C-alpha positions as a Markdown table, in Angstrom:
| # | Residue | x | y | z |
|---|---|---|---|---|
| 1 | Unk | -64.6 | -54.2 | 17.0 |
| 2 | Unk | -61.7 | -56.4 | 15.7 |
| 3 | Unk | -60.0 | -58.5 | 18.3 |
| 4 | Unk | -56.3 | -58.3 | 18.4 |
| 5 | Unk | -54.7 | -61.7 | 18.0 |
| 6 | Unk | -52.4 | -62.8 | 20.8 |
| 7 | Unk | -48.8 | -63.3 | 19.8 |
| 8 | Unk | -47.9 | -67.0 | 19.2 |
| 9 | Unk | -44.5 | -68.3 | 20.0 |
| 10 | Unk | -42.6 | -71.6 | 19.5 |
| 11 | Unk | -42.5 | -74.9 | 21.3 |
| 12 | Unk | -39.4 | -76.2 | 23.2 |
| 13 | Unk | -38.3 | -78.6 | 20.3 |
| 14 | Unk | -37.8 | -75.5 | 18.1 |
| 15 | Unk | -35.4 | -73.9 | 20.5 |
| 16 | Unk | -33.6 | -77.2 | 21.1 |
| 17 | Unk | -33.2 | -77.6 | 17.3 |
| 18 | Unk | -32.0 | -74.0 | 16.7 |
| 19 | Unk | -29.4 | -74.5 | 19.3 |
| 20 | Unk | -28.3 | -77.8 | 17.8 |
| 21 | Unk | -27.9 | -76.2 | 14.4 |
| 22 | Unk | -25.9 | -73.3 | 15.8 |
| 23 | Unk | -23.6 | -75.7 | 17.7 |
| 24 | Unk | -23.1 | -77.9 | 14.7 |
| 25 | Unk | -22.3 | -74.9 | 12.4 |
| 26 | Unk | -19.9 | -73.6 | 15.0 |
| 27 | Unk | -18.2 | -77.0 | 15.1 |
| 28 | Unk | -18.0 | -77.2 | 11.3 |
| 29 | Unk | -16.5 | -73.7 | 11.0 |
| 30 | Unk | -14.0 | -74.4 | 13.7 |
| 31 | Unk | -12.8 | -77.6 | 12.0 |
| 32 | Unk | -12.5 | -75.8 | 8.7 |
| 33 | Unk | -11.0 | -72.5 | 9.8 |
| 34 | Unk | -8.7 | -72.3 | 12.8 |
| 35 | Unk | -9.3 | -68.6 | 13.4 |
| 36 | Unk | -12.1 | -67.5 | 15.6 |
| 37 | Unk | -15.4 | -67.1 | 13.8 |
| 38 | Unk | -18.2 | -64.7 | 14.7 |
| 39 | Unk | -21.2 | -66.5 | 16.2 |
| 40 | Unk | -24.6 | -65.9 | 14.5 |
| 41 | Unk | -27.2 | -64.2 | 16.6 |
| 42 | Unk | -30.0 | -66.1 | 15.0 |
| 43 | Unk | -30.6 | -69.4 | 13.2 |
| 44 | Unk | -33.0 | -70.3 | 10.4 |
| 45 | Unk | -34.8 | -73.5 | 10.5 |
| 46 | Unk | -37.9 | -75.2 | 9.0 |
| 47 | Unk | -40.6 | -76.0 | 11.5 |
| 48 | Unk | -41.8 | -79.0 | 9.4 |
| 49 | Unk | -45.2 | -78.6 | 10.9 |
| 50 | Unk | -46.2 | -76.1 | 9.7 |
| 51 | Unk | -43.9 | -76.0 | 6.7 |
| 52 | Unk | -42.3 | -72.6 | 7.1 |
| 53 | Unk | -38.9 | -71.2 | 7.9 |
| 54 | Unk | -38.4 | -69.1 | 11.0 |
| 55 | Unk | -35.5 | -67.2 | 12.7 |
| 56 | Unk | -34.7 | -68.2 | 16.2 |
| 57 | Unk | -32.3 | -66.1 | 18.4 |
| 58 | Unk | -29.2 | -67.7 | 19.7 |
| 59 | Unk | -28.0 | -66.4 | 23.1 |
| 60 | Unk | -24.5 | -68.0 | 23.3 |
| 61 | Unk | -22.2 | -70.4 | 21.4 |
| 62 | Unk | -19.0 | -72.0 | 22.5 |
| 63 | Unk | -16.6 | -74.8 | 21.6 |
| 64 | Unk | -16.3 | -77.3 | 24.5 |
| 65 | Unk | -13.5 | -79.2 | 22.9 |
| 66 | Unk | -12.1 | -80.1 | 19.4 |
| 67 | Unk | -15.0 | -82.5 | 19.1 |
| 68 | Unk | -17.9 | -80.6 | 20.6 |
| 69 | Unk | -19.8 | -77.3 | 20.8 |
| 70 | Unk | -22.6 | -75.8 | 22.9 |
| 71 | Unk | -25.3 | -73.3 | 21.9 |
| 72 | Unk | -27.9 | -71.8 | 24.3 |
| 73 | Unk | -31.3 | -70.5 | 23.3 |
| 74 | Unk | -34.1 | -69.3 | 25.5 |
| 75 | Unk | -37.8 | -70.3 | 25.4 |
| 76 | Unk | -40.3 | -67.9 | 24.0 |
| 77 | Unk | -43.9 | -69.4 | 24.0 |
| 78 | Unk | -45.5 | -66.1 | 22.9 |
| 79 | Unk | -48.4 | -64.5 | 24.7 |
| 80 | Unk | -49.1 | -67.5 | 26.8 |
| 81 | Unk | -49.0 | -68.5 | 30.5 |
| 82 | Unk | -46.2 | -71.0 | 30.1 |
| 83 | Unk | -43.9 | -72.1 | 32.9 |
| 84 | Unk | -41.0 | -72.6 | 30.3 |
| 85 | Unk | -41.0 | -68.9 | 29.4 |
| 86 | Unk | -37.4 | -67.6 | 29.3 |
| 87 | Unk | -36.0 | -71.0 | 30.4 |
| 88 | Unk | -32.6 | -71.7 | 28.8 |
| 89 | Unk | -32.1 | -74.7 | 26.5 |
| 90 | Unk | -28.6 | -76.0 | 26.0 |
| 91 | Unk | -27.8 | -78.0 | 22.8 |
| 92 | Unk | -24.5 | -79.9 | 22.8 |
| 93 | Unk | -23.3 | -81.3 | 19.5 |
| 94 | Unk | -20.2 | -83.6 | 19.2 |
| 95 | Unk | -18.7 | -85.7 | 16.5 |
| 96 | Unk | -19.6 | -89.3 | 16.8 |
| 97 | Unk | -17.5 | -92.4 | 16.3 |
| 98 | Unk | -17.6 | -94.1 | 12.9 |
| 99 | Unk | -19.3 | -97.1 | 14.4 |
| 100 | Unk | -22.3 | -95.1 | 15.4 |
| 101 | Unk | -25.3 | -96.8 | 13.6 |
| 102 | Unk | -27.2 | -93.6 | 12.9 |
| 103 | Unk | -26.0 | -90.4 | 11.3 |
| 104 | Unk | -27.7 | -88.4 | 14.2 |
| 105 | Unk | -28.1 | -89.8 | 17.7 |
| 106 | Unk | -30.4 | -87.8 | 20.0 |
| 107 | Unk | -29.9 | -87.9 | 23.8 |
| 108 | Unk | -31.7 | -86.3 | 26.7 |
| 109 | Unk | -29.4 | -84.6 | 29.2 |
| 110 | Unk | -30.1 | -83.2 | 32.6 |
| 111 | Unk | -33.6 | -81.7 | 32.9 |
| 112 | Unk | -35.1 | -83.8 | 30.0 |
| 113 | Unk | -37.6 | -86.1 | 31.5 |
| 114 | Unk | -37.4 | -89.9 | 31.4 |
| 115 | Unk | -40.1 | -92.5 | 30.7 |
| 116 | Unk | -40.2 | -96.2 | 30.3 |
| 117 | Unk | -38.6 | -96.0 | 26.8 |
| 118 | Unk | -35.9 | -93.5 | 27.7 |
| 119 | Unk | -35.6 | -89.8 | 27.2 |
| 120 | Unk | -38.9 | -87.9 | 26.8 |
| 121 | Unk | -38.0 | -86.7 | 23.3 |
| 122 | Unk | -41.1 | -87.2 | 21.2 |
| 123 | Unk | -41.8 | -87.8 | 17.5 |
| 124 | Unk | -42.1 | -84.1 | 16.4 |
| 125 | Unk | -38.9 | -83.1 | 18.2 |
| 126 | Unk | -37.0 | -86.0 | 16.8 |
| 127 | Unk | -38.3 | -85.3 | 13.3 |
| 128 | Unk | -37.5 | -81.6 | 13.6 |
| 129 | Unk | -34.0 | -82.2 | 14.8 |
| 130 | Unk | -33.1 | -84.9 | 12.3 |
| 131 | Unk | -34.5 | -83.0 | 9.3 |
| 132 | Unk | -32.8 | -79.7 | 10.0 |
| 133 | Unk | -29.4 | -81.2 | 11.1 |
| 134 | Unk | -29.1 | -83.6 | 8.2 |
| 135 | Unk | -29.0 | -80.6 | 5.8 |
| 136 | Unk | -25.8 | -79.4 | 7.5 |
| 137 | Unk | -24.0 | -82.8 | 7.3 |
| 138 | Unk | -22.1 | -84.6 | 4.6 |
| 139 | Unk | -23.1 | -88.2 | 4.1 |
| 140 | Unk | -20.0 | -89.5 | 6.0 |
| 141 | Unk | -20.4 | -87.2 | 9.0 |
| 142 | Unk | -22.0 | -88.5 | 12.2 |
| 143 | Unk | -23.0 | -86.5 | 15.3 |
| 144 | Unk | -24.4 | -87.0 | 18.8 |
| 145 | Unk | -26.8 | -84.3 | 20.0 |
| 146 | Unk | -27.6 | -83.9 | 23.7 |
| 147 | Unk | -30.4 | -81.5 | 24.8 |
| 148 | Unk | -30.1 | -80.1 | 28.4 |
| 149 | Unk | -32.7 | -78.1 | 30.3 |
| 150 | Unk | -30.9 | -76.8 | 33.4 |
| 151 | Unk | -34.2 | -75.8 | 35.0 |
| 152 | Unk | -36.1 | -78.8 | 33.7 |
| 153 | Unk | -36.3 | -80.9 | 36.8 |
| 154 | Unk | -37.4 | -78.0 | 39.0 |
| 155 | Unk | -40.0 | -76.8 | 36.5 |
| 156 | Unk | -41.3 | -80.4 | 36.1 |
| 157 | Unk | -42.5 | -80.4 | 39.7 |
| 158 | Unk | -45.1 | -77.8 | 38.6 |
| 159 | Unk | -46.5 | -80.0 | 35.8 |
| 160 | Unk | -48.6 | -83.1 | 35.5 |
| 161 | Unk | -45.7 | -85.0 | 33.8 |
| 162 | Unk | -45.7 | -87.7 | 36.4 |
| 163 | Unk | -49.3 | -88.6 | 35.3 |
| 164 | Unk | -47.8 | -89.5 | 31.9 |
| 165 | Unk | -45.0 | -91.6 | 33.5 |
| 166 | Unk | -42.4 | -88.9 | 32.8 |
| 167 | Unk | -40.1 | -88.1 | 35.7 |
| 168 | Unk | -37.0 | -86.0 | 36.5 |
| 169 | Unk | -37.7 | -83.3 | 33.9 |
| 170 | Unk | -39.7 | -81.8 | 31.1 |
| 171 | Unk | -40.6 | -83.4 | 27.8 |
| 172 | Unk | -39.7 | -82.2 | 24.3 |
| 173 | Unk | -43.3 | -82.6 | 23.4 |
| 174 | Unk | -45.7 | -81.3 | 20.8 |
| 175 | Unk | -46.9 | -81.9 | 17.3 |
| 176 | Unk | -46.2 | -78.4 | 15.9 |
| 177 | Unk | -43.5 | -75.8 | 16.1 |
| 178 | Unk | -46.0 | -73.1 | 16.9 |
| 179 | Unk | -47.0 | -72.5 | 20.6 |
| 180 | Unk | -50.7 | -71.5 | 20.4 |
| 181 | Unk | -51.4 | -68.8 | 23.1 |
| 182 | Unk | -54.5 | -70.5 | 24.5 |
| 183 | Unk | -54.0 | -68.9 | 27.9 |
| 184 | Unk | -53.4 | -65.3 | 26.7 |
| 185 | Unk | -56.0 | -62.7 | 27.6 |
| 186 | Unk | -56.5 | -61.9 | 23.9 |
| 187 | Unk | -57.5 | -65.5 | 23.4 |
| 188 | Unk | -60.4 | -65.1 | 25.7 |
| 189 | Unk | -61.8 | -62.4 | 23.5 |
| 190 | Unk | -61.6 | -64.7 | 20.5 |
| 191 | Unk | -63.3 | -67.4 | 22.4 |
| 192 | Unk | -66.1 | -65.0 | 23.4 |
| 193 | Unk | -66.6 | -64.1 | 19.8 |
| 194 | Unk | -67.0 | -67.7 | 18.9 |
| 195 | Unk | -69.4 | -68.2 | 21.8 |
| 196 | Unk | -71.6 | -65.3 | 20.6 |
| 197 | Unk | -71.8 | -66.9 | 17.2 |
| 198 | Unk | -72.8 | -70.3 | 18.6 |
| 199 | Unk | -75.2 | -68.8 | 21.1 |
| 200 | Unk | -77.0 | -67.1 | 18.3 |
| 201 | Unk | -77.6 | -70.5 | 16.7 |
| 202 | Unk | -78.0 | -72.8 | 19.7 |
| 203 | Unk | -79.5 | -72.5 | 23.2 |
| 204 | Unk | -77.6 | -75.6 | 24.5 |
| 205 | Unk | -73.8 | -75.7 | 24.1 |
| 206 | Unk | -70.9 | -78.0 | 25.0 |
| 207 | Unk | -67.8 | -76.4 | 26.5 |
| 208 | Unk | -64.6 | -78.4 | 25.9 |
| 209 | Unk | -61.4 | -77.5 | 27.8 |
| 210 | Unk | -59.1 | -78.8 | 25.1 |
| 211 | Unk | -58.7 | -80.9 | 21.9 |
| 212 | Unk | -59.4 | -84.2 | 23.8 |
| 213 | Unk | -62.7 | -82.9 | 25.0 |
| 214 | Unk | -63.6 | -81.7 | 21.5 |
| 215 | Unk | -62.8 | -85.1 | 20.0 |
| 216 | Unk | -64.6 | -87.1 | 22.7 |
| 217 | Unk | -67.7 | -84.9 | 22.6 |
| 218 | Unk | -67.8 | -85.5 | 18.8 |
| 219 | Unk | -67.5 | -89.3 | 19.4 |
| 220 | Unk | -70.2 | -89.1 | 22.0 |
| 221 | Unk | -72.6 | -87.9 | 19.3 |
| 222 | Unk | -72.5 | -84.1 | 20.1 |
| 223 | Unk | -73.4 | -82.0 | 17.1 |
| 224 | Unk | -70.0 | -80.4 | 15.9 |
| 225 | Unk | -71.1 | -76.8 | 16.0 |
| 226 | Unk | -72.5 | -77.1 | 19.5 |
| 227 | Unk | -68.9 | -77.6 | 20.7 |
| 228 | Unk | -66.5 | -74.8 | 21.5 |
| 229 | Unk | -63.1 | -74.7 | 23.3 |
| 230 | Unk | -62.7 | -72.8 | 26.5 |
| 231 | Unk | -59.1 | -73.7 | 27.4 |
| 232 | Unk | -58.6 | -72.4 | 31.0 |
| 233 | Unk | -61.2 | -69.6 | 30.7 |
| 234 | Unk | -64.1 | -71.6 | 32.0 |
| 235 | Unk | -65.4 | -69.0 | 34.5 |
| 236 | Unk | -65.6 | -66.1 | 32.1 |
| 237 | Unk | -67.1 | -68.3 | 29.4 |
| 238 | Unk | -69.8 | -69.6 | 31.7 |
| 239 | Unk | -70.7 | -66.0 | 32.7 |
| 240 | Unk | -70.7 | -64.9 | 29.0 |
| 241 | Unk | -73.0 | -67.9 | 28.2 |
| 242 | Unk | -75.4 | -66.7 | 30.9 |
| 243 | Unk | -75.4 | -63.1 | 29.6 |
| 244 | Unk | -76.1 | -64.4 | 26.1 |
| 245 | Unk | -79.2 | -66.3 | 27.2 |
| 246 | Unk | -77.8 | -69.8 | 26.8 |
| 247 | Unk | -80.2 | -72.4 | 28.3 |
| 248 | Unk | -77.7 | -75.1 | 29.2 |
| 249 | Unk | -74.0 | -75.9 | 29.1 |
| 250 | Unk | -72.4 | -79.3 | 29.1 |
| 251 | Unk | -68.8 | -79.3 | 30.4 |
| 252 | Unk | -66.6 | -81.9 | 28.7 |
| 253 | Unk | -63.2 | -82.1 | 30.3 |
| 254 | Unk | -60.2 | -83.9 | 31.9 |
| 255 | Unk | -60.9 | -84.6 | 35.5 |
| 256 | Unk | -57.7 | -83.0 | 36.6 |
| 257 | Unk | -59.1 | -79.7 | 35.3 |
| 258 | Unk | -62.8 | -79.9 | 36.1 |
| 259 | Unk | -62.0 | -81.0 | 39.7 |
| 260 | Unk | -61.0 | -77.3 | 40.3 |
| 261 | Unk | -64.6 | -76.2 | 39.6 |
| 262 | Unk | -65.8 | -78.5 | 42.3 |
| 263 | Unk | -63.7 | -76.3 | 44.7 |
| 264 | Unk | -64.8 | -73.0 | 43.2 |
| 265 | Unk | -61.7 | -72.3 | 41.1 |
| 266 | Unk | -63.0 | -71.1 | 37.7 |
| 267 | Unk | -59.7 | -70.2 | 36.0 |
| 268 | Unk | -58.0 | -73.6 | 35.7 |
| 269 | Unk | -54.4 | -72.7 | 34.7 |
| 270 | Unk | -52.0 | -73.9 | 37.3 |
| 271 | Unk | -50.3 | -70.5 | 37.5 |
| 272 | Unk | -53.6 | -69.1 | 38.9 |
| 273 | Unk | -54.7 | -71.7 | 41.5 |
| 274 | Unk | -54.4 | -75.4 | 42.3 |
| 275 | Unk | -55.8 | -77.5 | 45.2 |
| 276 | Unk | -56.7 | -80.5 | 43.0 |
| 277 | Unk | -55.8 | -83.2 | 45.5 |
| 278 | Unk | -57.4 | -81.3 | 48.3 |
| 279 | Unk | -60.7 | -81.0 | 46.4 |
| 280 | Unk | -60.6 | -84.6 | 45.4 |
| 281 | Unk | -60.0 | -85.6 | 49.0 |
| 282 | Unk | -63.0 | -83.4 | 50.1 |
| 283 | Unk | -65.1 | -85.3 | 47.6 |
| 284 | Unk | -63.8 | -88.6 | 49.1 |
| 285 | Unk | -65.0 | -87.3 | 52.5 |
| 286 | Unk | -68.4 | -86.4 | 51.1 |
| 287 | Unk | -68.8 | -89.8 | 49.5 |
| 288 | Unk | -68.0 | -91.5 | 52.9 |
| 289 | Unk | -64.6 | -93.0 | 52.1 |
| 290 | Unk | -62.5 | -94.1 | 55.1 |
| 291 | Unk | -60.0 | -91.6 | 56.5 |
| 292 | Unk | -56.9 | -93.7 | 55.7 |
| 293 | Unk | -57.6 | -94.0 | 52.0 |
| 294 | Unk | -58.7 | -90.4 | 51.9 |
| 295 | Unk | -55.3 | -89.4 | 53.3 |
| 296 | Unk | -53.6 | -91.5 | 50.6 |
| 297 | Unk | -55.6 | -89.6 | 48.0 |
| 298 | Unk | -54.7 | -86.3 | 49.6 |
| 299 | Unk | -51.0 | -87.2 | 49.6 |
| 300 | Unk | -51.0 | -88.4 | 45.9 |
| 301 | Unk | -48.8 | -86.4 | 43.6 |
| 302 | Unk | -51.5 | -86.0 | 40.9 |
| 303 | Unk | -55.2 | -86.3 | 40.6 |
| 304 | Unk | -54.6 | -89.2 | 38.1 |
| 305 | Unk | -52.7 | -91.0 | 40.9 |
| 306 | Unk | -55.6 | -90.3 | 43.3 |
| 307 | Unk | -58.0 | -91.8 | 40.8 |
| 308 | Unk | -55.6 | -94.8 | 40.5 |
| 309 | Unk | -55.9 | -95.3 | 44.3 |
| 310 | Unk | -59.7 | -95.4 | 44.1 |
| 311 | Unk | -59.6 | -97.8 | 41.1 |
| 312 | Unk | -57.2 | -100.2 | 42.8 |
| 313 | Unk | -59.4 | -100.2 | 45.9 |
| 314 | Unk | -62.5 | -101.0 | 43.8 |
| 315 | Unk | -60.6 | -103.8 | 42.0 |
| 316 | Unk | -59.4 | -105.2 | 45.3 |
| 317 | Unk | -62.5 | -105.3 | 47.3 |
| 318 | Unk | -65.2 | -105.0 | 44.7 |
| 319 | Unk | -66.4 | -101.6 | 45.8 |
| 320 | Unk | -67.6 | -98.6 | 43.7 |
| 321 | Unk | -65.7 | -95.7 | 45.2 |
| 322 | Unk | -64.7 | -94.3 | 41.8 |
| 323 | Unk | -68.4 | -93.9 | 40.9 |
| 324 | Unk | -69.3 | -92.5 | 44.3 |
| 325 | Unk | -66.4 | -90.1 | 44.7 |
| 326 | Unk | -66.6 | -88.8 | 41.1 |
| 327 | Unk | -70.3 | -88.7 | 41.3 |
| 328 | Unk | -70.0 | -86.3 | 44.2 |
| 329 | Unk | -67.4 | -84.3 | 42.3 |
| 330 | Unk | -69.5 | -84.0 | 39.2 |
| 331 | Unk | -72.5 | -82.8 | 41.2 |
| 332 | Unk | -70.3 | -80.2 | 42.9 |
| 333 | Unk | -69.0 | -79.1 | 39.5 |
| 334 | Unk | -72.6 | -78.6 | 38.3 |
| 335 | Unk | -73.7 | -76.8 | 41.5 |
| 336 | Unk | -70.7 | -74.5 | 41.7 |
| 337 | Unk | -70.9 | -73.6 | 38.0 |
| 338 | Unk | -74.6 | -72.7 | 38.1 |
| 339 | Unk | -74.0 | -70.6 | 41.3 |
| 340 | Unk | -71.0 | -68.9 | 39.6 |
| 341 | Unk | -73.2 | -67.9 | 36.6 |
| 342 | Unk | -76.0 | -66.7 | 38.9 |
| 343 | Unk | -73.6 | -64.6 | 41.0 |
| 344 | Unk | -71.8 | -62.9 | 38.1 |
| 345 | Unk | -74.5 | -62.8 | 35.4 |
| 346 | Unk | -77.7 | -63.0 | 37.5 |
| 347 | Unk | -78.9 | -65.6 | 35.1 |
| 348 | Unk | -80.0 | -69.2 | 35.6 |
| 349 | Unk | -78.2 | -71.7 | 33.3 |
| 350 | Unk | -78.4 | -75.5 | 33.6 |
| 351 | Unk | -74.9 | -77.0 | 33.8 |
| 352 | Unk | -73.9 | -80.7 | 33.4 |
| 353 | Unk | -70.5 | -82.3 | 33.3 |
| 354 | Unk | -68.6 | -85.2 | 31.8 |
| 355 | Unk | -65.2 | -86.1 | 33.2 |
| 356 | Unk | -62.6 | -88.3 | 31.5 |
| 357 | Unk | -59.1 | -89.6 | 32.4 |
| 358 | Unk | -55.7 | -89.4 | 30.7 |
| 359 | Unk | -56.6 | -92.4 | 28.6 |
| 360 | Unk | -59.6 | -90.4 | 27.3 |
| 361 | Unk | -61.9 | -92.8 | 29.1 |
| 362 | Unk | -65.1 | -91.3 | 30.6 |
| 363 | Unk | -65.0 | -91.6 | 34.4 |
| 364 | Unk | -68.3 | -90.1 | 35.3 |
| 365 | Unk | -71.3 | -88.1 | 34.0 |
| 366 | Unk | -73.3 | -85.9 | 36.4 |
| 367 | Unk | -77.1 | -86.5 | 36.4 |
| 368 | Unk | -77.6 | -83.4 | 34.3 |
| 369 | Unk | -74.7 | -84.4 | 32.1 |
| 370 | Unk | -76.2 | -87.8 | 31.5 |
| 371 | Unk | -79.5 | -86.2 | 30.3 |
| 372 | Unk | -77.6 | -83.7 | 28.1 |
| 373 | Unk | -75.9 | -86.3 | 26.0 |
| 374 | Unk | -77.7 | -87.5 | 22.8 |
């Protein structure tokens, strides 16, 4: 039976760009024709990556002054569990002074996160905005573009942005204009089809939560076709592996995701369940860490920050708490995963795990995970 493909959507930079084009066009029309112009209900733009032209709906457009205009779009990530769904994106365009060095200056307004180098507007977003806006401008015209996410600061509290050093808002992040629906229910069926193909060829497989895991597993010497992506569907994929008669599964993933399995959470999307710091703190207790440091780990904003506390302690006193705590965590991941498969599939599958950090550095391998690697 054919599996229906989930609907893909677009990333935040695409909506920010569409709004900026609409605002610029409104500003250009207003300067050329004094009478009121009808606002377009959609804008065409080239996604650059991939190289295709799409239509993006425009919700509202208005002149703010003789020199500036505002357009509002609304995020549509497709069939995906995405916290930015329906969030408004404001794009403000204003004429710049002649002494502005660049033809197009990009600014992050309220709700756009900040990092050490300024606004969290990354390479793809910048390329997309500059390429599409430049087509609308004459050589002598210069503009300033400000992107605002009115709900950005609130939504950022539900992300791991702080682990990347981004504060006070969301990032205009991504390398493509297409938002792949990795969390959509239809995607699970596609993953299951891939799993069936791999299980017919191999008895020992490697589950990677995302692209980083796929890349690191390859660099670790894992045969390419043994790897498959699970995204957040780890539980259903483990059960399916058991039903298909897979002998062993090696879990290769970011510790901020795999830590959830140590607490019995087998769908790792943050919309479903969290408890990461609580589980990490429980592993600290199991490893025998003192209560004061454990409380600091529990109070940390992210698991990456909690890992940082343990690393700083090891560096200061010459201890090995990272190894001990994450060793306890990895063994919990293995045990809970094996028990999950046994409960839901009534099959015995050996599970090992490899956990890495934001810098793609391996933190820990479980005993089974160590033996599963080439």
